[in-house]
N, C-alpha and C positions, 0 to 999 in steps of 0.2 A: 504494500500500500504506500509506503514511503517512497518507493522508486517511481511509482506512477504520478502521485501528486502529494508532495510533502505537506502543503498547507491543509488539504482536505484530510490527510491522515491525522494531523495534530488536532484539527477541529473535532473529528470523530472520537479520538481518544479523550479529549477534554469533555465532550458531551457524555460519554459513557462513564467517565470518572466522576463527574458531578452527579449523574444518576445513581451510581453506586454509593457515593457518600450520602446522598439524600435518603436512599432506602436503608442504609445501615444506621443513620441517625434516627429515622422515624420508627424503625423496627415494627412493621405491621404484624398484627397477630393473625397470621394466615397459615392454614395448613395446606401446603402445596401437594401433599401426597408423596408416596414413595415411588421412586423410579422402578424398583423391583416389582412392585404391585402393578404398575402401569404396563411393564414389559410382560408380566405373566398374563394379564388380561388380554393384551394385544395378541400374544401367541395363542391363547385359548380360542379367541374369536377367529383368528386366521385359520387354525387347524379345523375348527368346526365348519368353516366355509369350504375348506378343501374336501371335507367328508361328503358334502352334497354331490360332488362330481364323481365319486367313486361308486361303481356298480357293486351290488352285494354279491358275495360268493358263498358257497356252501361252507367253506373252511373258516371264514371269518364272520359268519352270521351272528349277530347279537340282537336278541329281541328287545325292543323298547316298550315297556309296559306302563300304562297308566292305570293304577289300581284305585278305583273309586270306593275307598274303604270308609269314608267319613273320617272320624277321628281315628288315626292309626292305633292309638292306645286302647280303643274300645273293641277293635277287631284284630287282635294279633295273629290268629290263625290264617286269616286272609292275606295279611302282609307277609307272613312266613312262607305261605304258598307261592306268592309272587316272587319273593326273594329266592326260593328254591328254583324257580324257572329261570331267572336271570343269573343265578349262581354268583352274584357279585361282580359279574364281568360286563354288564350293560346297564342301561338307564332304567331305573325304577322310580316312578313318581306316584305318590299317594295323594289323592284328591278328595276334597270334601265340597259337595255342592250345597249351597245354601239357597233355598227357594225364596223368591221375594222380589 
């Protein structure tokens, strides 16, 4: 940047230096979140989108079950049966429908 335009480089560094000093002096109470958490979310979303384009095969078939059990604690045998089908290797969701 200094090779292309010395004056513009100095102005840019001074601007960001003043911005840094202002932010460090003000110390806003903001939770920006973790970069590890953002990276894990991005990877999970990206791989879930890639799964939509893959055809199912007999060797890697994983049933995805929505178990309409109501409160799962009220009907543990139904939840155990659904868990036995998925064997802990695929998606099992327990749902509760509230009419109204």
